[in-house]
C-alpha positions in Angstrom: 0.9 -10.2 26.2 -1.5 -13.0 25.3 -1.6 -16.1 27.5 -2.8 -19.6 26.5 -5.5 -21.2 28.7 -4.0 -24.7 28.7 -1.6 -27.0 27.1 -4.4 -28.1 24.7 -4.9 -24.5 23.6 -1.2 -24.0 23.3 -0.9 -27.1 21.0 -3.8 -25.7 18.9 -1.8 -22.5 18.5 1.0 -24.4 16.8 -1.2 -26.9 14.9 -3.8 -24.6 13.5 -1.8 -23.5 10.4 -0.7 -26.9 9.1 -4.1 -28.4 9.9 -6.0 -25.7 8.1 -3.6 -25.8 5.2 -4.7 -29.4 4.6 -8.3 -28.6 5.1 -8.5 -25.9 2.5 -8.7 -28.5 -0.3 -12.1 -29.5 1.0 -15.1 -27.4 0.0 -17.0 -26.3 3.0 -20.4 -24.6 3.0 -20.3 -21.0 4.1 -22.7 -20.7 6.9 -24.0 -17.6 8.6 -25.0 -17.1 12.2 -27.3 -14.4 13.4 -25.7 -12.0 15.9 -27.4 -9.2 17.7 -27.0 -6.0 15.6 -25.6 -3.2 17.6 -27.3 0.1 17.9 -25.7 2.7 15.6 -26.2 6.4 16.3 -26.1 8.2 12.9 -25.0 11.4 14.6 -21.8 9.5 15.7 -20.8 8.7 12.1 -17.9 11.3 12.1 -16.6 10.2 15.5 -14.1 7.5 16.3 -16.1 4.3 15.8 -17.4 2.3 18.8 -19.6 -0.7 18.4 -21.3 -2.7 21.2 -22.7 -6.2 20.6 -25.1 -6.2 23.6 -24.7 -7.3 27.2 -22.0 -10.0 27.6 -23.2 -13.3 28.8 -20.2 -14.0 31.0 -17.1 -12.3 32.4 -15.2 -10.1 30.0 -11.5 -9.9 28.9 -10.0 -6.6 27.6 -7.5 -6.4 24.8 -5.9 -3.9 22.3 -4.8 -4.0 18.7 -2.4 -1.5 17.2 -2.4 -1.5 13.4 -0.9 0.2 10.4 -0.7 -0.4 6.7 1.1 0.6 3.5 4.4 1.4 5.3 6.3 1.1 2.0 9.7 1.1 3.6 9.2 4.7 4.8 12.1 4.5 7.2 12.8 8.3 6.9 10.0 10.8 7.7 8.2 11.7 4.5 9.0 15.1 3.0 7.4 17.7 0.8 3.6 17.7 0.5 3.5 14.3 2.2 5.3 15.4 5.3 2.1 16.1 7.3 -1.2 14.5 8.2 -3.9 17.2 8.3 -1.1 19.7 9.0 0.8 17.7 11.6 4.3 16.5 10.7 4.4 12.8 11.0 6.2 9.6 10.2 9.7 8.0 10.4 10.4 4.6 11.8 12.1 5.9 15.0 9.0 8.0 15.7 6.6 5.1 14.8 8.4 3.0 17.4 8.0 5.6 20.1 4.3 6.0 19.5 3.7 2.2 19.4 5.5 1.9 22.8 3.4 4.8 24.2 0.1 3.3 23.1 1.1 -0.2 24.4 2.0 1.4 27.8 -1.4 3.1 27.9 -3.2 -0.1 27.0 -1.3 -2.0 29.7 -2.3 0.6 32.3 -5.9 -0.3 31.4 -5.2 -4.0 31.8 -5.2 -4.6 28.0 -2.7 -6.9 26.3 -1.7 -5.6 22.8 -1.3 -7.3 19.5 0.4 -5.3 16.8 -0.9 -6.0 13.2 -0.5 -4.8 9.7 -2.5 -4.8 6.5 0.1 -5.2 3.8 2.5 -3.2 1.6 5.0 -3.0 4.3 7.6 -3.4 1.5 7.7 -2.6 -2.2 7.7 0.9 -3.8 10.2 1.8 -1.1 12.8 4.6 -0.8 16.5 3.7 -1.6 17.5 3.2 2.1 15.3 0.1 2.0 15.2 -0.8 -1.7 19.0 -0.9 -2.0 19.0 -3.9 0.3 15.9 -5.6 -1.2 13.8 -4.3 1.7 15.6 -6.3 4.3 16.0 -3.1 6.4 12.2 -2.7 6.6 11.6 -6.4 7.6 14.2 -6.1 10.4 12.7 -2.8 11.6 9.2 -4.2 11.6 10.5 -6.9 13.9 12.2 -4.4 16.1 9.2 -2.2 16.6 7.1 -5.1 17.5 4.9 -6.1 14.6 3.4 -9.5 15.1 1.1 -10.3 12.2 0.5 -8.8 8.8 -1.3 -9.7 5.6 0.6 -9.4 2.4 -0.3 -6.6 0.0 0.2 -6.3 -3.8 3.6 -4.6 -3.3 4.9 -7.6 -1.4 5.0 -9.3 -4.8 7.0 -6.5 -6.6 10.1 -8.7 -6.9 8.1 -11.9 -7.3 6.8 -14.8 -5.1 10.3 -16.4 -4.6 11.7 -13.1 -3.2 8.7 -12.7 -0.8 9.3 -16.2 0.5 13.0 -15.4 1.0 12.1 -12.2 2.9 9.8 -14.3 5.1 12.1 -17.2 5.8 15.5 -15.4 5.6 18.7 -16.0 3.8 20.9 -14.0 1.5 19.7 -12.5 -1.8 20.4 -15.0 -4.6 22.2 -12.4 -6.7 23.4 -9.6 -4.4 24.1 -11.8 -1.4 24.0 -10.4 2.1 25.0 -6.8 1.4 25.2 -5.5 5.0 27.6 -8.3 5.9 25.7 -9.8 8.8 23.2 -12.1 7.2 19.5 -11.9 7.1 17.2 -13.9 9.4 13.9 -13.1 7.8 10.7 -11.9 9.4 9.9 -12.8 13.0 6.4 -11.5 12.5 3.9 -13.7 10.7 3.0 -12.9 7.1 -0.5 -14.2 6.1 -1.5 -14.9 2.5 -4.8 -16.8 2.6 -5.9 -16.1 -1.0 -2.5 -16.4 -2.7 -2.6 -19.9 -3.9 0.3 -22.0 -5.4 -1.0 -23.4 -8.7 0.8 -26.7 -8.2 -0.1 -27.5 -4.6 -3.5 -25.6 -4.4 -2.4 -24.3 -1.0 -1.5 -20.8 0.2 2.1 -19.8 -0.3 2.3 -18.5 3.3 0.2 -19.2 6.4 -3.5 -18.2 5.8 -4.3 -17.7 9.5 -2.9 -17.0 12.9 -4.2 -17.5 16.4 -3.5 -15.5 19.6 -4.9 -15.8 23.1 -6.1 -12.9 25.2 -6.2 -14.2 28.8 -7.2 -17.6 27.6 -9.8 -16.5 24.9 -8.7 -17.3 21.4 -8.7 -14.6 18.7 -8.2 -15.6 15.1 -6.6 -13.7 12.2 -7.1 -14.2 8.5 -4.8 -12.2 6.2 -5.1 -11.7 2.4 -4.4 -9.2 -0.4 -6.8 -7.9 -3.0 -7.9 -10.3 -5.7 -6.9 -7.8 -8.3 -3.2 -8.0 -7.4 -2.2 -9.6 -10.8 -3.3 -6.4 -12.6 -1.1 -4.1 -10.6 2.1 -6.0 -10.2 4.5 -7.2 -12.9 3.1 -10.5 -14.2 6.5 -12.1 -14.6 7.0 -12.6 -10.8 3.6 -14.1 -10.0 3.1 -16.7 -12.8 3.1 -19.6 -10.2 0.2 -18.3 -8.1 -3.4 -17.3 -8.4 -5.3 -14.8 -6.2 -8.7 -15.8 -5.1 -11.8 -13.9 -4.1 -11.5 -12.0 -0.8 -14.9 -12.8 0.7 -14.9 -16.5 -0.2 -11.4 -16.9 1.2 -12.0 -15.0 4.4 -15.3 -16.9 5.1 -13.7 -20.3 4.3 -10.9 -19.8 6.8 -13.1 -18.1 9.2 -15.4 -21.1 9.2 -12.5 -23.4 9.8 -11.3 -21.3 12.7 -14.8 -21.5 14.1 -14.7 -25.2 13.9 -11.7 -25.0 16.3 -13.7 -22.9 18.7 -12.5 -19.5 17.6 -15.4 -17.1 17.5 -13.7 -13.7 17.6 -12.1 -13.0 14.1 -10.0 -10.2 12.7 -9.6 -9.8 8.9 -6.3 -8.2 7.8 -7.0 -7.3 4.2 -5.0 -5.2 1.7 -8.0 -3.6 0.1 -9.8 -0.4 1.3 -12.0 2.6 0.7 -12.0 6.3 1.2 -13.8 9.2 2.8 -15.2 11.9 0.5 -16.1 15.6 1.0 -17.9 17.2 2.8 -16.1 18.0 5.0 -13.3 19.1 2.7 -10.7 17.7 5.1 -12.1 14.7 6.9 -10.8 13.8 10.3 -8.3 11.0 10.7 -10.8 8.9 12.6 -13.9 9.9 10.6 -16.0 8.0 8.2 -17.4 10.8 6.0 -19.3 9.7 2.8 -17.4 6.5 2.8 -17.1 4.3 -0.3 -14.8 1.8 -1.9 -14.2 -1.9 -2.6 -14.0 -2.7 1.1 -17.7 -2.0 1.5 -19.0 -5.0 -0.5 -16.2 -7.2 1.0 -17.4 -6.4 4.5 -21.0 -6.9 3.5 -20.2 -10.5 2.5 -18.2 -11.5 5.7 -19.3 -13.9 8.4 -20.5 -12.0 11.5 -17.6 -13.4 13.5 -15.3 -10.9 11.7 -15.9 -8.0 14.2 -12.8 -6.1 13.0 -11.5 -5.5 9.5 -8.0 -3.8 9.3 -7.7 -2.6 5.7 -5.3 -0.8 3.5 -4.2 -0.2 -0.1 -6.0 3.1 -0.7 -3.6 5.1 1.5 -6.5 6.8 3.2 -7.4 7.1 6.9 -10.8 6.2 8.3 -12.5 4.5 11.2 -15.9 3.1 10.2 -18.6 0.6 11.2 -20.0 -1.3 8.2 -22.7 -4.0 8.0 -21.5 -7.6 7.5 -23.5 -10.5 6.1 -25.7 -10.7 9.2 -26.6 -7.1 9.3 -24.4 -6.6 12.4 -21.7 -4.0 12.3 -18.0 -4.7 11.8 -15.4 -2.1 12.7 -13.3 -1.2 9.6 -10.1 0.8 9.9 -7.2 2.2 7.9 -4.1 4.1 9.1 -3.3 6.0 5.9 0.3 5.2 4.8 4.0 5.6 5.4 3.8 4.9 9.1 2.3 8.3 9.8 -0.7 7.0 11.7 -1.4 4.1 14.1 -4.9 2.7 14.6 -5.5 2.2 18.3 -8.3 -0.4 18.8 -9.7 -1.4 22.1 -11.9 -4.4 22.4 -13.7 -6.6 25.0 -14.3 -10.3 24.6 -17.1 -12.3 26.2 -15.3 -15.1 28.0 -18.4 -17.3 27.9 -19.2 -17.0 24.2 -15.7 -16.2 22.9 -17.1 -13.4 20.8 -16.3 -9.7 20.6 -18.5 -7.7 23.1 -17.2 -4.2 22.2 -14.8 -2.7 19.7 -13.7 0.9 19.5 -11.0 2.4 17.2 -9.3 5.7 16.7 -6.3 6.8 14.6 -3.3 8.4 16.3 -0.9 10.7 14.4 2.8 9.6 14.7 3.9 13.2 15.4 7.6 13.9 14.9 7.7 17.7 15.0 8.4 20.5 17.5 5.4 22.7 18.2 5.7 26.5 18.6 3.9 28.4 21.4 1.2 29.5 18.9 0.5 25.9 17.9 2.3 26.0 14.6 5.2 23.6 13.8 8.9 24.7 13.8 10.6 24.7 10.4 14.1 25.3 9.2 15.1 25.7 5.6 11.6 24.8 4.4 11.6 21.4 6.3 10.0 20.6 9.6 12.2 20.4 12.7 12.2 16.9 14.2 11.7 16.4 17.9 14.6 14.5 19.4 12.5 13.6 22.5 10.3 11.5 20.3 13.1 9.3 18.8 13.3 5.7 19.8 17.0 4.9 20.2 16.9 1.3 19.1 14.9 1.9 15.9 17.1 4.8 15.1 20.3 2.8 15.5 19.1 0.1 13.1 17.8 2.6 10.6 21.1 4.6 10.8 23.1 1.5 10.0 21.3 1.4 6.6 21.2 5.2 6.2 25.0 5.3 6.5 25.5 2.4 4.1 23.4 3.9 1.4 24.3 7.6 1.9 27.1 7.8 -0.8 24.7 6.6 -3.4 21.5 8.4 -2.1 23.1 11.8 -1.6 24.8 12.1 -5.0 23.4 15.1 -6.8 22.1 14.0 -10.2 20.2 17.1 -11.5 18.3 20.2 -10.9 14.7 21.5 -10.8 13.4 25.1 -11.0 10.4 24.6 -8.7 8.4 21.9 -6.9 7.2 19.2 -9.4 4.2 17.5 -7.9 2.6 14.2 -8.7 -0.9 15.4 -7.8 -3.2 14.9 -10.8 -5.1 17.9 -12.3 -8.8 17.4 -13.1 -7.9 16.0 -16.5 -5.9 13.2 -14.8 -2.5 14.6 -15.8 0.2 15.7 -13.4 3.3 17.9 -13.7 5.6 15.1 -12.6 3.9 12.6 -14.8 4.6 14.8 -17.8 8.3 15.1 -16.8 8.7 11.3 -16.4 7.1 10.7 -19.7 9.4 13.3 -21.3 12.4 11.7 -19.6 11.5 8.2 -21.0 11.0 9.6 -24.5 14.4 11.3 -24.4 16.0 8.1 -23.1 14.7 6.0 -26.0 15.0 8.4 -28.9 17.8 6.2 -30.3 15.3 3.3 -30.4 13.0 5.5 -32.6 10.6 6.4 -29.8 8.0 9.0 -30.8 5.6 8.8 -27.8 6.1 7.8 -24.2 3.3 6.7 -21.8 3.7 6.4 -18.0 1.3 4.8 -15.5 0.3 7.2 -12.7 0.7 4.5 -10.0 4.4 4.3 -10.8 4.9 7.9 -9.7 5.4 7.5 -5.9 6.4 11.0 -4.6 6.8 14.6 -5.7 10.1 16.4 -6.2 10.5 19.3 -3.7 12.6 22.3 -4.6 13.6 23.1 -1.0 14.2 19.5 0.1 17.8 18.8 1.3 18.0 15.1 2.3 21.8 15.1 1.9 22.7 18.7 2.5 22.4 19.7 -1.2 21.4 23.2 -2.3 17.8 24.1 -3.0 16.7 22.8 -6.4 19.4 20.1 -6.5 18.0 16.6 -6.8 19.8 13.6 -5.4 19.7 10.0 -6.7 17.8 9.0 -3.5 15.1 11.6 -4.2 14.8 10.4 -7.8 14.6 6.8 -6.6 11.8 7.7 -4.2 9.8 9.0 -7.2 10.4 5.8 -9.2 11.4 3.0 -6.9 10.4 -0.1 -8.9 13.4 -0.7 -11.1 11.2 -1.3 -14.1 12.8 -1.7 -17.5 12.2 0.9 -20.2 10.9 -0.7 -23.4 9.9 0.6 -26.8 7.4 -1.1 -29.1 5.7 -0.5 -32.4 1.9 0.0 -32.5 -0.5 1.1 -35.2 -2.5 4.2 -34.7 -5.6 2.0 -34.3 -3.8 0.0 -31.5 -2.7 3.2 -29.9 -6.3 4.5 -29.7 -7.3 1.2 -28.1 -4.6 1.7 -25.5 -6.0 5.1 -24.7 -9.6 3.7 -24.6 -8.4 1.0 -22.1 -7.7 3.8 -19.6 -11.5 3.7 -18.9 -13.6 1.1 -17.2 -15.5 -1.3 -19.5 -13.1 -1.4 -22.5 -11.2 -4.7 -23.1 -11.7 -5.9 -19.5 -10.5 -2.7 -17.8 -11.9 -2.4 -14.2 -10.3 0.8 -13.0 -9.9 4.2 -14.6 -6.2 5.0 -14.9 -5.1 8.1 -16.9 -1.7 7.5 -18.5 0.8 10.3 -18.4 2.0 11.4 -21.9 5.1 12.9 -23.4 5.4 16.3 -25.1 4.0 16.5 -28.6 1.3 13.9 -27.9 -2.2 15.1 -27.1 -5.8 13.8 -27.1 -9.2 14.5 -25.6 -11.6 12.2 -23.7 -15.2 12.1 -22.5 -15.5 9.7 -19.6 -19.3 9.8 -19.9 -19.3 8.4 -23.5 -19.8 4.7 -24.2 -16.8 2.4 -23.7 -14.6 2.3 -26.8 -15.6 5.8 -28.0 -14.4 8.0 -25.2 -11.1 9.2 -26.8 -10.9 11.6 -29.7 -8.6 14.2 -31.3 -5.4 12.1 -30.9 -2.4 14.1 -32.4 1.3 13.8 -32.5 3.2 17.1 -33.0 -0.1 18.6 -34.2 -0.9 16.0 -36.8 -3.8 13.5 -36.4 -2.7 10.0 -35.6 -3.3 7.7 -38.6 -4.9 4.4 -37.7 -2.9 2.6 -40.4 0.5 4.1 -39.6 3.0 2.6 -37.2 4.4 4.5 -34.2 7.2 3.7 -31.8 5.9 3.9 -28.2 7.9 3.8 -25.0 6.6 2.5 -21.6 8.0 0.7 -18.7 7.9 -3.1 -18.8 5.2 -3.3 -16.2 2.8 -1.6 -18.7 4.3 -3.5 -21.6 3.5 -6.8 -19.9 -0.2 -5.8 -19.4 0.0 -4.2 -15.9 -2.8 -2.0 -14.6 -5.1 -3.8 -17.0 -3.5 -2.4 -20.2 -3.5 -5.7 -22.0 -3.4 -3.9 -25.4 0.2 -2.9 -24.7 1.1 -6.6 -24.8 0.4 -6.5 -28.5 3.3 -4.3 -29.5 6.0 -5.6 -31.9 9.7 -4.9 -32.3 10.3 -4.6 -28.6 13.7 -3.1 -27.6 14.9 -2.6 -24.0 16.9 0.4 -23.0 19.9 0.0 -20.7 19.4 0.4 -17.0 16.0 1.1 -15.3 13.3 3.7 -15.4 14.9 5.7 -12.7 18.0 6.0 -14.9 15.9 7.7 -17.5 14.7 10.3 -15.0 18.2 10.9 -13.6 19.5 11.4 -17.1 16.8 13.9 -17.9 17.2 15.9 -14.7 21.0 16.2 -15.3 21.0 16.9 -19.0 21.1 20.7 -18.9 19.2 23.6 -17.5 17.0 23.0 -14.4 13.8 21.1 -15.2 10.5 22.8 -14.6 7.1 21.3 -13.8 5.3 19.7 -16.8 2.4 21.8 -18.1 -0.2 19.0 -17.4 -2.2 20.3 -20.4 -1.6 17.6 -23.0 -4.8 15.8 -22.2 -8.2 17.5 -22.5 -11.2 16.3 -20.4 -14.5 16.9 -22.2 -16.7 15.3 -19.7 
């Protein structure tokens, strides 16, 4: 692995974080330095990215990064429509461990030392096997499979700042204690949170940077989450912090690292982009018609940031994008759920300390058994897992928690008549979104609820008819499967709104109205309908709002159910904070879904036709 050049450098490795934490209170000018722009071949845009920064001025040092992002506690291989990556069955922590070891071995054979890094959302929105233990299993498994550094993501804050600090430092949960009976030591890897600032101290809540040495040459890491984190997590848990601009924060800490002589920088950032058609199915290491928030972020970065490991969008790509000097930075993302690993080779110029070359490709974490004709073996509608690709150590630790949670996870709670998918139709509505909204409406009828609204980002997985995670019959749904769909433990609340306020809520689904920055189409319950034209001016996009066929009266009051994330203004729906007469149902949102699935006849897919898109 990495080796310090001298005792002086070794001391710097330990002193960098506290020294820089004090320095952040000073305002430093952001300077730029010209750097030779690499030659980019447009014809290579759809190939694994490779950038050269010209002929090195001195001897070179070779290294390797392995990265992944948005793991979301996916200890078990994903199922249903999410089981494959471009047709290849992938994922599961014991398979992720195997592929990481394989890639490290390959890098070592080329004389490259490996650093394994992440770009946030390792935890949060996790299946029951991790969530039941407050994501301690995922933290322990990340340590076991060799993660060394990761930025935080927005989901690291799902249970609040204090809980993130506990997961980082260790110690028993303040309410549930140490549930597995053997304590919790916290993360051995380094969590970075450069732009998450404590309002009292003015300093980052976790280290902002890390420093590693590759045969004596320092490489610096800055880690941060997206500035928009407050709009997509429950505000109650993050009241003590603020989230600052990604570019300003990265450049400030990059400049400070440069003052310490670190000229090869890596940004781990929980924000990203996406490929777009054509082709219809982009390759895992392509950069086809690329766009997204990460593009302007990279455009503002210091040229020392030769590599940007990104996340958040759950997409895969391998790109080269221009930074502030016009030179190209390599920008990567490994999709989500541990189904891909980005394999990044690089060369450092020993004389200048800068990156000389960087190349990157995504590698699928295959877990299946291939047939002679190239297809993948299946049994009972599920892919057969390859025992030869299982890492014994990771499996043993994962099995400990699988066994502990099995009695709860495998309990059958209801039935479905067919697959119910979360994939949105062109109108923004999904069959599973309909079902969840209907479930929450039924759950709060006693509170006078007439309408239920569900945020699409809270629907985390589809329900598969053929899935059998605990040996249940086709169509039977377990508690664990239900929890994977709704893993946030949000409360279910009902409030009173006038018809005029309700229209404003619907208008706030679209960018430009009452501060909304991202279009998010709410899922709606049966009996409620409306139309929208996204091309109309802000504030006049929604029309034809009806309840049980009757037009909504602007002056009449209606009882509306949401989860408390939305009711507290999450996803930019600040209008939902204006409700009155709030009542809270017992239990959590997953309990509403469980109750609905088990209430009678098998539940079918929602019609996804309650919303009409006019333009």
